[in-house]
C-alpha positions, 0 to 999 in steps of 0.5 A: 472531528467534533469531540462534543458529539462523542461519549467522553468525559469532559476532562478527556475532551479538554485534554484532546483539545489542548493536544490539537484535536485534528492530529492526535489520532494519528499516533499510538497510545503511548504518544497520545498519553504523552501529548494529552497527559491522559492515563492509559484507560482514558486513551483507550476510551478516546480511541474507542469512541473516535473509532466508533464515530469514524466508522459511522461517518467515513472520513471526508477525504476518503469520500472525495477520493471515491467520487473523484475516481469513480469515472476512472474505476468505471472505465475498466482500465487496470494494471494486472499483477501477472496472476489470474487469481490476484487479478480476480481479487482486484477486479483486473488489477490496480486502478490507473488513477489514485494511490494504492498502498501495499502494507505488511510485515518484513518478508511478507512479499511486498517488494516481490509484488512491486517488482512483478508490477514493474514487469507487468506494466510493460505488456500491451493492454490486451495482456493487462499491461499499460505498454510502458515502463516503471519508476521505482523509488527506493527510500531505504534498502538497495534495489533488489536487482538480482531478484528483478533479473530472476523475475525477468528470466522466469517471465515465460513461466509466470505469463503463460497467457502471453505468446513467448515471442512477445515476452522475448521481444520486451527489453524489461530491464531497459524500462525500469528507472531506479531512483534512490531518495535518502531524505525527504528533500531528495524524494520531493526533487525526484517526484517534482522533477524527474518523475514528471519528466518520465511520465510526460515523455511516456517512458513510464506508466507506474510509480512505486515508492518503497517505502513511504514510512521510512523517511517520515519515521527517520526525519521527525521526532515524536514532538514534530508530529504536526510538521510531519503530518503537513509534509505527509499530506504535501507528499500525498498531494504530489502523488495524487497530482501525478496519478491524475495528470498522467492516468498513472497507478501509484503504488506505495509500500508501507510498513506495519506498526503495533497498535495499543488496542486490538479492537481499534484496528478491527473497527477501522479495518486497517489490518486482519482481524487476527493480527494486532498490527496496523500500517504505519503513519496513522490516519493522516496517511490512511485518509490519503490512499484510495486502495489499501492492500495488506500482505502477511505471512501465515504459518503454513508452507506450500510445496510445488515441484522442487520449490517451497514457499511460506504461505502468504495472504493478500487482502483488500482492506478498503477500496471504493470499487472492491469488497473486502476479500483475500487470497492465499499467495506464495512466492515462487522463482517466477513471482507472486501467485495466488494459491487455490484452496483446493489445489494440490499445492497443499499436498505437503503442508507443514 
């Protein structure tokens, strides 16, 4: 970024350059204060000016991703999510090329939706699947096998658009390959050796990483930010290579972090305007994803029959082929489904 074009005090510009001007905006306000020696008000000025500039001039890497994936997006091939409301929001589902990020707070339903996609990918293309399996890489929590088994049992309820005979013929659990990566080294081995082998053999057509922030947060201290960003970019490069070579959707689950300045994340459109949160790992990671989706919990509860669910919202934050929009969702026994605003699901709301 050319800091000379920003309306900043020269003292602030000098401090930014001493702190490495290409990297400092990947960090929170307190980290910027520590790295640059600036006051809190100076950091607010810096973030506001930089955000305004990036709004006027989108990041180059995002433009490259846009142009590189346009042909894939125009082809129309998508991985459906198993719900017509959410498929409508996503214009058919996840694009088969590029990295999609799904971020949100704990309990928002991110893992639920990822598991649902691991089942959806196994359907034939006429039912918005890709006729293959999924590899699920877990970096922190144990894999939710019981919830997966429940979703498998409830597939006939979720996928009423699919003939029951087809659902019963699919051996869902046999086509989900679970990997655990406790550190960045094991994650790299998984992505460079085992995952390409599964993709090359046609055994999988979906890669899920849950979650992308866990290892990069745990293995690096604040002072190691430059090395962390190098590793992060190398990681994203591997994901893009796998996605493009094998025409495979890649879904990365991310966590939330608090922002120092509420209007900073509004300008970047990294989170809902009513929320003071943003996906973790900063701009270094944000510039590597093609599609950013966000889920968060609302205050209401919806009831359907003998089930109740906290209302959620799934939002398209940015994507080259989608308008920014959102849908209310709920998590039922059979999975994540969109909720129509005029539906009788709202008959009982707390």
